[in-house]
Backbone as a chain_set.jsonl record, in Angstrom:
{"seq": "XXXXXXXXXXXXXXXXXXXXXXXXXXXXXXXXXXXXXXXXXXXXXXXXXXXXXXXXXXXXXXXXXXXXXXXXXXXXXXXXXXXXXXXXXXXXXXXXXXXX", "coords": {"N": [[16.003, -11.192, -48.458], [15.322, -8.621, -46.89], [13.073, -7.751, -48.225], [11.345, -9.872, -46.808], [11.386, -9.048, -44.743], [10.183, -6.575, -44.747], [7.491, -7.417, -45.569], [6.674, -9.003, -43.576], [6.404, -7.095, -41.583], [4.458, -5.33, -42.896], [2.339, -7.125, -42.555], [1.971, -7.621, -39.853], [1.209, -4.846, -39.3], [-1.18, -4.877, -40.955], [-2.801, -6.761, -39.179], [-2.783, -5.526, -36.706], [-4.353, -3.66, -37.72], [-6.97, -4.435, -38.157], [-7.299, -5.404, -35.582], [-8.043, -2.894, -34.516], [-9.779, -1.652, -35.977], [-11.968, -3.617, -35.029], [-12.06, -3.0, -32.249], [-12.859, -0.43, -32.654], [-15.339, -0.079, -33.364], [-16.643, -2.222, -31.239], [-16.261, -0.881, -29.318], [-17.475, 1.648, -29.86], [-15.87, 3.95, -30.722], [-15.673, 5.545, -33.024], [-18.435, 6.663, -35.616], [-19.793, 3.98, -37.378], [-19.763, 3.771, -40.264], [-17.598, 5.497, -40.733], [-15.468, 4.397, -39.726], [-15.371, 1.839, -41.304], [-15.019, 2.365, -43.793], [-12.543, 3.74, -43.68], [-11.087, 1.613, -42.666], [-11.383, -0.069, -44.603], [-10.12, 1.12, -46.612], [-6.964, 1.592, -45.332], [-6.557, -1.207, -45.243], [-6.665, -2.306, -47.571], [-4.294, -0.54, -48.48], [-2.108, -1.666, -47.2], [-2.249, -4.145, -47.961], [-1.546, -4.203, -50.645], [0.753, -3.185, -50.945], [1.906, -4.994, -49.353], [1.702, -7.122, -50.944], [2.996, -5.869, -53.489], [5.664, -5.959, -52.109], [6.298, -8.65, -52.44], [6.861, -9.191, -54.954], [5.155, -9.272, -56.655], [3.349, -8.409, -59.729], [2.06, -4.968, -60.614], [-0.461, -5.14, -61.062], [-1.679, -7.454, -60.279], [-0.987, -6.845, -57.553], [-2.794, -4.722, -56.824], [-5.443, -6.042, -57.588], [-5.228, -8.061, -55.717], [-4.997, -6.795, -53.003], [-7.292, -5.081, -53.182], [-9.642, -7.121, -53.338], [-8.826, -9.147, -51.045], [-8.362, -6.998, -48.765], [-10.73, -5.797, -48.703], [-12.342, -7.976, -48.285], [-11.417, -9.224, -45.637], [-11.972, -6.598, -44.121], [-14.903, -6.455, -44.476], [-15.58, -8.804, -43.326], [-14.483, -8.386, -40.417], [-15.825, -6.189, -39.65], [-18.602, -6.972, -39.8], [-18.545, -9.102, -37.836], [-18.08, -7.71, -35.701], [-20.391, -5.679, -35.31], [-21.994, -7.549, -35.067], [-21.651, -8.745, -32.426], [-21.714, -6.583, -30.825], [-24.344, -5.616, -31.371], [-25.719, -8.084, -29.878], [-24.889, -7.957, -27.937], [-25.851, -5.483, -26.787], [-28.767, -6.605, -27.101], [-28.477, -8.409, -24.917], [-28.231, -7.026, -22.818], [-30.239, -5.269, -22.549], [-30.775, -2.795, -23.814], [-32.402, -0.839, -25.741], [-31.583, 0.393, -28.181], [-30.959, 1.536, -31.588], [-28.029, 0.161, -32.89], [-27.042, 0.132, -35.403], [-27.355, 2.54, -36.605], [-25.946, 4.323, -35.992]], "CA": [[15.77, -10.788, -46.699], [15.064, -7.369, -46.552], [11.91, -7.932, -48.684], [10.746, -10.762, -46.031], [11.071, -8.088, -43.254], [9.173, -5.337, -45.162], [6.355, -8.129, -45.75], [6.175, -9.34, -42.247], [6.145, -5.747, -40.978], [3.383, -4.833, -43.473], [1.129, -8.382, -42.333], [1.955, -6.84, -38.615], [0.232, -3.56, -39.509], [-2.598, -5.074, -41.137], [-3.16, -7.339, -38.062], [-3.293, -4.342, -35.961], [-5.401, -2.558, -38.227], [-7.951, -5.655, -38.229], [-8.018, -5.071, -34.274], [-8.251, -1.888, -34.289], [-11.398, -1.46, -36.698], [-12.765, -4.416, -34.502], [-12.359, -2.366, -31.01], [-13.422, 0.99, -32.86], [-16.951, -0.414, -33.496], [-17.419, -2.382, -30.289], [-16.27, 0.498, -28.241], [-18.012, 2.721, -30.327], [-14.973, 5.211, -30.905], [-16.286, 6.348, -34.552], [-19.084, 6.291, -36.352], [-19.32, 2.486, -38.123], [-19.548, 4.211, -41.556], [-16.172, 6.097, -40.761], [-14.551, 2.875, -39.238], [-15.58, 1.048, -42.325], [-14.318, 3.068, -45.103], [-11.041, 4.119, -43.17], [-10.681, 0.475, -42.44], [-11.17, -0.827, -45.973], [-8.666, 1.921, -47.576], [-6.004, 1.251, -44.864], [-6.076, -2.815, -45.323], [-6.308, -2.234, -48.904], [-3.043, -0.401, -49.125], [-1.461, -2.379, -46.975], [-1.941, -5.341, -48.707], [-1.212, -3.84, -51.99], [2.085, -2.636, -50.521], [2.534, -6.198, -48.957], [1.852, -7.833, -52.22], [4.226, -5.488, -54.374], [7.019, -6.417, -51.561], [6.443, -9.984, -52.62], [7.462, -8.872, -56.249], [3.983, -9.488, -57.731], [2.996, -7.313, -60.778], [1.364, -4.102, -59.891], [-2.014, -5.323, -61.362], [-1.789, -8.599, -59.377], [-0.854, -6.266, -56.149], [-3.949, -3.948, -56.874], [-6.329, -7.02, -57.212], [-5.261, -8.941, -54.174], [-5.197, -5.768, -52.09], [-8.742, -4.894, -52.879], [-10.316, -8.28, -52.777], [-8.363, -9.486, -49.666], [-8.673, -6.314, -48.086], [-12.404, -5.853, -48.658], [-13.227, -9.36, -47.761], [-11.429, -9.064, -44.407], [-12.764, -5.608, -43.395], [-16.184, -6.919, -44.299], [-15.772, -9.763, -42.296], [-14.492, -7.911, -39.091], [-17.206, -5.331, -39.05], [-19.667, -7.834, -39.688], [-18.544, -9.764, -36.655], [-18.044, -6.381, -34.251], [-21.555, -5.39, -35.423], [-22.962, -8.781, -34.438], [-21.356, -9.219, -31.242], [-22.482, -5.371, -30.484], [-25.879, -5.776, -31.294], [-25.841, -9.521, -29.442], [-24.596, -7.624, -26.046], [-27.365, -4.472, -26.49], [-29.912, -7.003, -26.463], [-28.455, -9.337, -23.595], [-28.009, -6.025, -21.365], [-31.548, -4.802, -22.49], [-30.461, -1.93, -24.256], [-33.176, -0.713, -26.928], [-31.091, 1.21, -29.184], [-30.357, 0.547, -32.976], [-26.959, 0.521, -32.88], [-26.666, 0.066, -36.632], [-28.084, 3.783, -37.284], [-24.964, 5.271, -35.676]], "C": [[14.8, -9.68, -46.439], [13.426, -7.1, -46.936], [10.939, -8.757, -47.878], [10.19, -9.551, -44.899], [10.058, -6.956, -43.64], [7.781, -6.065, -44.928], [5.555, -8.52, -44.176], [5.833, -7.722, -41.141], [4.579, -5.19, -41.69], [1.992, -5.811, -42.76], [1.198, -8.018, -40.592], [0.926, -5.76, -38.603], [-0.917, -3.928, -39.864], [-3.584, -5.858, -40.157], [-4.027, -6.246, -37.066], [-4.514, -3.611, -36.471], [-7.126, -3.211, -38.217], [-8.698, -5.15, -36.62], [-8.26, -4.008, -33.931], [-9.584, -1.503, -34.884], [-12.172, -2.206, -35.607], [-13.182, -3.457, -33.003], [-12.94, -1.137, -31.33], [-14.938, 0.784, -32.969], [-17.342, -0.974, -32.265], [-17.286, -1.542, -29.173], [-16.941, 1.76, -28.65], [-16.937, 4.064, -30.313], [-15.447, 6.113, -32.092], [-17.534, 5.659, -34.727], [-18.885, 4.584, -37.386], [-19.173, 2.744, -39.794], [-17.941, 4.585, -41.541], [-15.352, 4.785, -40.845], [-14.56, 1.981, -40.894], [-14.941, 1.349, -43.605], [-13.119, 3.233, -44.769], [-10.697, 2.7, -43.23], [-10.2, -0.351, -43.718], [-10.018, -0.056, -46.759], [-7.349, 1.593, -47.152], [-5.605, -0.509, -45.173], [-5.878, -2.933, -46.607], [-4.969, -1.845, -49.354], [-2.089, -1.106, -48.684], [-1.242, -3.522, -47.421], [-1.381, -5.48, -49.786], [0.453, -3.758, -51.789], [2.91, -4.208, -49.931], [2.979, -7.004, -50.232], [3.261, -7.321, -53.241], [5.915, -5.94, -53.489], [7.615, -7.834, -51.72], [6.82, -10.365, -54.087], [6.454, -9.512, -57.173], [3.943, -8.302, -58.535], [2.021, -6.189, -60.146], [-0.398, -4.409, -59.951], [-2.923, -6.196, -60.421], [-2.017, -7.673, -58.17], [-2.394, -5.594, -56.138], [-5.43, -4.856, -56.842], [-6.352, -7.548, -56.031], [-5.558, -7.921, -53.195], [-6.693, -5.414, -51.957], [-9.722, -5.824, -52.601], [-10.141, -8.642, -51.443], [-8.655, -8.422, -48.383], [-10.102, -5.756, -47.903], [-12.986, -6.667, -48.011], [-12.751, -9.316, -46.156], [-11.873, -7.752, -43.847], [-14.284, -5.821, -43.179], [-16.486, -7.751, -42.875], [-15.721, -9.223, -40.579], [-15.575, -6.915, -38.578], [-18.353, -6.06, -38.829], [-19.786, -8.599, -38.337], [-18.589, -8.722, -35.387], [-19.41, -5.915, -34.225], [-22.617, -6.383, -34.783], [-22.886, -8.97, -32.963], [-21.983, -7.71, -30.429], [-23.786, -5.187, -30.271], [-26.536, -6.918, -30.343], [-25.915, -8.608, -27.78], [-25.763, -6.616, -25.894], [-28.379, -5.416, -26.231], [-29.95, -8.184, -25.317], [-28.858, -8.353, -22.483], [-29.497, -5.359, -21.609], [-31.517, -3.724, -22.991], [-31.515, -2.008, -25.259], [-33.204, 0.274, -28.34], [-30.771, 0.851, -30.558], [-29.27, 1.139, -33.168], [-26.155, 0.531, -34.427], [-26.913, 1.714, -37.312], [-26.818, 4.765, -37.106], [-23.86, 5.712, -36.664]], "O": [[13.705, -9.8, -45.888], [12.658, -6.451, -46.226], [9.745, -8.535, -48.08], [9.08, -9.288, -44.435], [9.223, -6.524, -42.845], [6.944, -5.51, -44.216], [4.391, -8.386, -43.799], [5.091, -7.589, -40.167], [3.701, -4.701, -40.978], [0.891, -5.322, -42.506], [0.111, -8.271, -40.072], [-0.101, -5.834, -37.929], [-1.865, -3.448, -39.242], [-4.809, -5.741, -40.194], [-5.217, -6.125, -36.777], [-5.423, -3.104, -35.814], [-8.17, -2.561, -38.26], [-9.837, -4.756, -36.37], [-8.81, -3.957, -32.832], [-10.443, -1.025, -34.144], [-13.1, -1.551, -35.134], [-14.351, -3.236, -32.688], [-13.574, -0.6, -30.421], [-15.672, 1.687, -32.568], [-18.384, -0.473, -31.843], [-18.072, -1.494, -28.227], [-16.981, 2.766, -27.941], [-17.335, 5.136, -29.859], [-15.553, 7.335, -31.982], [-17.829, 4.547, -34.287], [-17.841, 4.274, -37.959], [-18.525, 1.965, -40.493], [-17.146, 4.0, -42.277], [-14.757, 4.3, -41.808], [-13.498, 1.608, -41.393], [-14.402, 0.511, -44.328], [-12.342, 2.84, -45.639], [-9.789, 2.529, -44.044], [-9.175, -1.007, -43.9], [-9.149, -0.623, -47.422], [-6.495, 1.319, -47.995], [-4.446, -0.904, -45.294], [-4.937, -3.643, -46.96], [-4.402, -2.422, -50.282], [-1.144, -1.347, -49.436], [-0.117, -4.016, -47.343], [-0.778, -6.5, -50.119], [1.233, -4.317, -52.56], [4.107, -4.476, -50.041], [4.101, -7.415, -50.531], [4.2, -8.019, -53.625], [6.984, -6.162, -54.059], [8.734, -8.24, -51.407], [7.05, -11.52, -54.444], [6.736, -10.133, -58.198], [4.436, -7.251, -58.125], [1.258, -6.505, -59.233], [-1.28, -4.04, -59.176], [-4.059, -6.045, -59.97], [-3.159, -7.647, -57.711], [-3.168, -6.081, -55.315], [-6.398, -4.46, -56.194], [-7.353, -7.544, -55.314], [-6.496, -8.207, -52.45], [-7.28, -5.429, -50.875], [-10.606, -5.575, -51.782], [-11.074, -8.531, -50.648], [-9.058, -8.793, -47.281], [-10.444, -5.284, -46.819], [-13.939, -6.442, -47.264], [-13.676, -9.37, -45.345], [-12.271, -7.969, -42.702], [-14.887, -5.532, -42.146], [-17.181, -7.543, -41.88], [-16.555, -9.501, -39.718], [-16.061, -6.843, -37.449], [-19.065, -5.882, -37.84], [-20.868, -8.745, -37.769], [-19.083, -8.982, -34.29], [-19.807, -5.678, -33.084], [-23.679, -6.141, -34.209], [-23.871, -9.303, -32.303], [-22.705, -7.859, -29.443], [-24.317, -4.72, -29.264], [-27.717, -6.801, -30.016], [-26.733, -8.666, -26.862], [-26.598, -6.802, -25.009], [-29.003, -5.237, -25.185], [-30.953, -8.752, -24.886], [-29.563, -8.623, -21.511], [-29.922, -4.843, -20.575], [-32.576, -3.199, -22.648], [-31.694, -3.121, -25.753], [-34.069, 0.691, -29.11], [-30.256, -0.259, -30.694], [-29.191, 2.316, -33.522], [-24.977, 0.849, -34.595], [-26.619, 1.943, -38.486], [-26.622, 5.751, -37.817], [-23.026, 6.55, -36.323]]}, "num_chains": 1, "name": "protein.A"}
């Protein structure tokens, strides 16, 4: 039971991390590269810990954490950049958002 609570907590933190990454890019809190790298590291760590809390082996936990953490971060960053760029075009801003 305690492992399940830890797993739920880690997945909750992962969900919060995804939302923070999205908002940080959309609201331009930090440069895109910083958000992407820090987000990838945080998500990978959270998913490795989640996998370990489910009694998976260390090798499997590392693999799952890297693959799934990177995948979710790339998708989140891509969606945030897409909508940020679309909003800039819709409002007539002529700045290159990807160079930040």
